[in-house]
N, C-alpha and C positions, 0 to 999 in steps of 0.2 A: 311106314306103316307101325303102328303099335303091336305090342305082344296082346294075345287075347286077353280083354279085360275079365276080371273076375266078377261074374254076375251074380246078383241077389234078386232074381225075379219074384214078383208076387202073381199069383194066378187068379184070374176070375173065372169061376166056374157057373154052369148052369144048375138047374134044379136037380139034375140026375149026377152032379159031381164031374161032369165032363168040362175039362179046360177048354174056355172058349176066347181068351185074350190073356195077355201078359202085360204087368206093369214093372217099368224100369225106371232106375233114377235118372235124372236128366242127364247126369255124367255117364253112365252106362250107355244110355241112348246115343248121345254124342259122340263117344268112342266107337260105338258100332257103325254109325252112320259115315265117321271119317275112314274108317276101315273099308267100308263099302265103296266109298269114293276112291280111294288108293287103289283098290282092286279093279275099278272100273277103268282107271287110268292106265294100269298095266295091262289090262285086256286091249284097250285101244291102242297101245302104243307096241304091241308085241311083235308087229311086222316091220317096226323101224330099224333101220341098221343102226349099229353101235360103233364106238370107236373106243381106242384102248384108254387105260388110265395115264399112260405117258403121254399120249396125244392130247388128252384134257389138260395136263399139267403144262405141256408145252404152250398150247393156246393161252392159257391163263397168264403165263410168264410173258409171251409176246404181247398180250392185251394190257399188261402192267397190274394184274390182279395179285400175281405171285412174284415174289423176289426171286433171284437166281439162287 
């Protein structure tokens, strides 16, 4: 997940000056969508068990992805 992007929104207002919509650059929009997807994945996986860093390293070495 990336750091909160610096946003430069532009607002659409109605005849009374009330903000009704926002316009973002495509880069800002894509960054926000990516962050939302990352957060959704975190929420979906929050109940999964975890393994230690040492166990991950050992498994990667066993499978030949890391050297001793």
